[in-house]
C-alpha positions in Angstrom: -108.4 252.2 80.9 -108.3 250.4 84.4 -106.6 252.6 86.9 -106.9 250.2 89.9 -106.7 246.5 89.3 -106.3 245.0 92.8 -105.3 241.3 91.5 -102.8 242.6 89.2 -101.3 244.9 91.9 -101.1 242.0 94.3 -99.4 239.8 91.6 -96.8 242.8 91.1 -96.0 242.8 94.7 -95.5 239.1 94.8 -93.1 239.3 91.8 -91.2 242.3 93.2 -90.7 240.6 96.6 -89.4 237.4 94.8 -87.0 239.7 92.9 -85.9 241.3 96.1 -85.0 238.1 97.6 -82.8 236.9 94.9 -79.2 236.5 96.0 -77.0 239.3 94.9 -80.0 241.7 94.7 -78.2 244.5 96.4 -75.1 244.1 94.1 -76.5 246.7 91.9 -77.7 249.3 94.2 -79.2 251.8 91.7 -81.3 248.9 90.0 -82.2 247.6 93.6 -83.6 251.1 94.7 -85.7 251.1 91.6 -87.2 247.9 92.5 -87.7 248.7 96.0 -89.4 252.1 95.0 -91.9 250.2 92.9 -92.6 247.6 95.6 -93.4 250.3 98.2 -95.4 252.4 95.8 -97.5 249.1 94.8 -97.9 248.2 98.7 -99.1 251.9 99.5 -101.8 251.6 97.0 -103.1 248.3 98.4 -103.0 249.5 102.0 -104.5 252.7 101.2 -107.3 251.0 99.4 -107.7 248.7 102.4 -107.9 251.6 104.7 -110.6 253.2 102.7 -112.6 250.1 102.7 -112.3 249.9 106.5 -113.2 253.5 107.0 -116.2 253.2 104.7 -117.4 250.0 106.7 -117.0 252.1 109.9 -118.9 254.9 108.5 -121.8 252.8 107.1 -122.1 251.1 110.5 -122.4 254.5 112.4 -125.1 255.6 110.0 -127.1 252.3 111.2 -126.7 253.0 114.7 -130.0 253.9 116.5 -128.5 257.2 117.8 -127.0 258.4 114.3 -129.4 261.3 114.4 -128.2 262.9 117.7 -126.2 266.1 117.5 -122.9 264.6 118.7 -123.3 261.6 116.4 -124.1 263.9 113.5 -120.8 265.8 114.1 -118.8 262.7 114.1 -120.4 261.4 111.1 -119.8 264.7 109.3 -116.1 264.6 110.2 -115.7 261.1 109.2 -117.4 261.9 105.7 -114.9 264.8 105.2 -111.7 262.7 106.2 -113.0 259.8 104.0 -113.7 262.0 101.1 -110.2 263.6 101.5 -108.6 260.0 101.6 -110.6 259.1 98.3 -109.5 262.2 96.6 -105.7 261.6 97.5 -106.1 258.1 96.4 -107.6 258.9 93.1 -104.8 261.4 92.4 -102.2 258.7 92.9 -103.9 256.2 90.4 -103.3 258.8 87.6 -99.6 257.8 87.9 -100.1 254.3 86.4 -97.6 254.8 83.4 -94.6 252.5 83.5 -92.2 255.4 83.8 -94.3 257.7 85.9 -92.3 257.1 89.2 -89.1 258.2 87.7 -87.2 261.5 87.9 -87.0 263.5 84.8 -84.9 266.1 82.8 -86.5 269.1 81.4 -85.1 270.6 78.2 -86.1 274.3 77.1 -85.5 275.5 73.7 -86.7 278.8 72.1 -88.5 278.8 68.6 -87.8 281.3 66.0 -88.0 285.0 67.1 -84.4 285.8 68.6 -84.4 287.7 71.9 -88.3 287.5 72.3 -88.3 283.7 72.1 -85.1 283.3 74.2 -86.6 285.5 76.9 -90.0 283.6 76.9 -87.9 280.4 77.3 -86.2 281.8 80.3 -89.7 282.7 81.7 -90.9 279.0 81.2 -87.8 277.7 83.0 -88.5 279.9 86.0 -92.1 278.7 85.9 -91.2 275.2 86.3 -88.5 276.0 88.8 -91.1 277.7 91.0 -93.5 274.8 90.6 -90.8 272.3 91.7 -90.0 274.8 94.6 -93.5 274.8 95.8 -93.6 270.9 95.9 -90.3 270.7 97.5 -88.7 268.8 94.5 -85.0 268.8 93.8 -84.0 271.0 91.0 -80.6 270.8 89.4 -79.4 272.8 86.5 -77.2 270.7 84.3 -76.5 273.1 81.5 -77.8 276.7 80.6 -76.7 278.6 77.5 -77.8 282.4 78.0 -78.9 284.4 75.0 -77.1 287.3 73.6 -79.4 290.1 75.1 -81.8 288.3 77.3 -83.3 284.9 78.1 -81.7 281.6 77.0 -80.7 279.6 74.0 -80.8 276.4 75.7 -81.3 274.7 79.2 -81.4 271.3 80.8 -82.7 270.7 84.3 -83.0 267.5 86.4 -86.0 267.3 88.6 -86.2 264.7 91.3 -89.0 263.6 93.5 -92.1 261.3 93.7 -93.7 260.6 90.5 -91.9 263.7 88.7 -92.0 262.2 85.1 -95.6 261.2 85.7 -96.4 264.9 86.6 -94.3 266.5 83.8 -94.8 264.3 80.9 -98.0 266.3 79.8 -95.6 269.5 79.5 -93.8 268.2 76.5 -94.6 270.4 73.5 -94.7 273.9 72.2 -95.7 276.8 74.5 -97.0 280.0 72.9 -96.8 283.4 74.4 -98.6 286.5 73.3 -97.7 290.0 74.9 -96.4 293.4 74.4 -92.7 292.9 73.8 -90.4 294.6 76.1 -87.8 294.6 73.6 -89.9 296.5 71.0 -89.5 300.2 70.9 -92.8 300.6 69.4 -94.6 298.5 72.1 -96.2 296.1 69.7 -97.7 292.9 70.5 -95.5 289.8 69.7 -96.2 286.0 69.6 -93.3 283.7 70.8 -92.9 280.1 71.0 -90.7 277.7 73.1 -90.3 274.1 73.0 -90.4 271.9 76.5 -89.0 268.3 76.2 -89.3 266.0 79.1 -87.3 262.7 79.4 -87.5 260.0 82.2 -84.4 259.3 84.0 -84.3 255.6 83.5 -81.4 254.9 85.5 -79.0 252.0 84.7 -80.1 250.7 81.2 -78.6 247.2 80.4 -79.8 247.3 76.8 -78.5 250.7 75.8 -74.8 250.2 74.8 -72.7 253.3 74.0 -69.5 252.8 71.9 -67.0 255.4 72.9 -66.0 255.6 69.4 -69.3 256.9 68.6 -68.9 259.9 70.9 -67.3 263.4 70.5 -66.4 264.9 73.8 -65.7 268.7 73.9 -64.7 270.7 77.1 -64.9 274.2 77.7 -65.1 276.8 80.6 -68.4 277.0 82.3 -70.5 280.3 82.3 -72.4 279.5 85.5 -71.7 279.5 89.2 -68.6 277.9 90.7 -66.3 280.9 91.8 -63.0 281.5 90.1 -62.6 277.9 89.1 -65.2 278.3 86.3 -63.0 280.9 84.6 -59.8 279.1 85.0 -60.5 275.5 84.2 -62.2 273.9 81.2 -64.8 271.7 83.4 -68.0 271.9 81.3 -68.4 269.0 79.1 -70.5 268.7 76.0 -70.9 265.1 74.3 -72.2 264.4 70.9 -73.4 261.0 70.0 -72.5 260.8 66.4 -74.8 258.3 65.0 -77.9 260.0 66.2 -76.7 263.6 66.6 -77.8 263.9 70.1 -76.0 266.4 72.1 -75.9 266.7 75.9 -73.9 269.2 77.9 -73.4 269.7 81.6 -71.4 272.5 83.6 -73.1 272.4 87.0 -70.1 270.5 88.7 -66.7 271.7 89.2 -65.1 268.4 88.1 -64.8 267.6 84.5 -65.2 264.0 85.4 -68.4 264.7 87.2 -69.8 266.7 84.4 -68.9 263.9 82.0 -70.6 261.3 84.3 -73.8 263.4 84.3 -73.7 263.8 80.5 -73.4 260.2 80.0 -76.4 259.4 82.3 -78.5 262.1 80.3 -77.4 260.7 76.9 -78.2 257.1 78.1 -81.6 258.2 79.1 -82.2 260.1 75.6 -80.8 256.9 73.8 -83.2 254.7 75.8 -86.1 257.2 75.0 -85.2 256.8 71.2 -84.9 253.3 71.3 -88.3 252.7 73.0 -89.9 255.1 70.5 -88.5 253.1 67.6 -89.3 249.8 69.2 -93.0 250.4 69.8 -95.6 252.5 68.4 -97.3 252.6 71.8 -94.4 254.8 73.2 -96.0 257.8 71.5 -98.5 258.0 74.4 -95.4 258.1 76.7 -92.9 260.2 74.7 -95.2 262.3 73.1 -95.4 263.8 69.3 -92.6 265.9 68.1 -93.7 269.1 66.7 -92.3 272.2 65.1 -91.9 275.2 67.3 -94.3 277.2 65.5 -98.0 278.3 65.2 -100.5 275.8 65.2 -98.5 273.2 67.1 -98.8 274.8 70.5 -100.1 272.5 73.5 -100.7 275.6 75.6 -101.2 279.4 75.2 -100.2 282.1 77.5 -102.0 285.4 76.7 -100.7 288.5 78.5 -102.3 291.1 76.3 -104.9 292.4 75.2 -106.5 290.2 78.0 -105.1 287.5 80.4 -105.5 283.9 79.7 -103.6 280.6 80.0 -105.4 277.8 78.1 -104.4 274.2 77.4 -105.5 273.3 73.9 -105.7 269.6 74.7 -107.9 269.6 77.8 -109.5 273.2 77.4 -108.5 273.7 81.0 -107.9 277.7 81.4 -107.4 280.4 83.9 -107.0 284.1 83.7 -104.6 284.1 86.5 -101.5 284.4 84.3 -99.2 285.7 87.2 -100.2 282.6 89.4 -99.3 280.2 86.5 -95.9 281.8 85.7 -95.2 281.7 89.4 -95.6 277.9 89.4 -99.4 277.2 89.8 -99.4 274.4 87.4 -101.1 271.6 89.2 -104.7 272.3 87.8 -103.2 272.0 84.1 -101.3 269.2 85.0 -104.1 267.0 86.7 -106.5 268.2 83.9 -104.2 266.5 81.4 -103.6 263.3 83.5 -107.4 263.1 84.0 -108.1 263.6 80.3 -105.5 261.1 79.5 -106.7 258.5 82.0 -110.2 258.7 80.7 -109.3 258.5 77.0 -106.8 255.6 77.8 -104.0 257.4 76.0 -102.9 260.8 74.7 -105.8 263.3 74.9 -107.0 264.5 71.4 -108.7 267.4 70.4 
């Protein structure tokens, strides 16, 4: 898998600049922003590569100088090597986001598996884990819907995460996550195994080839159970939309206005329909969307063991750590980049 193709990247820049100069380009500002974002990203890669080449030449020239062995020169050369190494590492990391949709924002959906309160509590713990990860990186985190469990945890939740390369970062998190711990809900303090499912959908934005017939929608309104002051208890502002032909259900209750919640629901529904359309259109989308699995034993992508020992292990990459507390507090980057690196080497979805 070629991660950096300079001629192709230069060709992409030329095409995007040509598209940018078309009359009426800014008529659709949402689509225009997507084009500009792709253009800036491509230019940044080319410029960074050129700077690395320049720094490497300067370092090589210094090494060939007659006084390269003096203390002052050795110190300068050492600092330049360190700086160059850092730039190369950063550049290599950006090249992992070569997927067509990697630069997009994404929505995370969390659903508990079988197990009632125990699984619902585990789902809530995962939601917090991703929230802490987003906070550490200064990514925008917006809860679109949250349905609490009867005793603890959640029955379902949908969150929008916005920032640079969000879908690229989170696409490997899609799948079943397994927890082993002493259950706080078991009076006999027995060890339990719980499962929860994470789904990650790119925010495609305005999609011209997805047409939604209003007759295919069932729209329900209800009172929000979330934050929002007295308004949430008096006004049915929350919205749930069911797309009847596919059975896809989306829900939003974060906004005060019913119209705003409906608009957000339609955006999420469009994204999910686009995801479905791409999956059906091309078998290659399996490497982007991921494989649907049952929320049960043997289907997990990652295991989190709290007892009798502490271990978090990714079943696809074999990356692991005993720092369970750190992972649950959002230290997910080692797992994310292990997955991206393995996928880049394999040219697709890492296989066991």
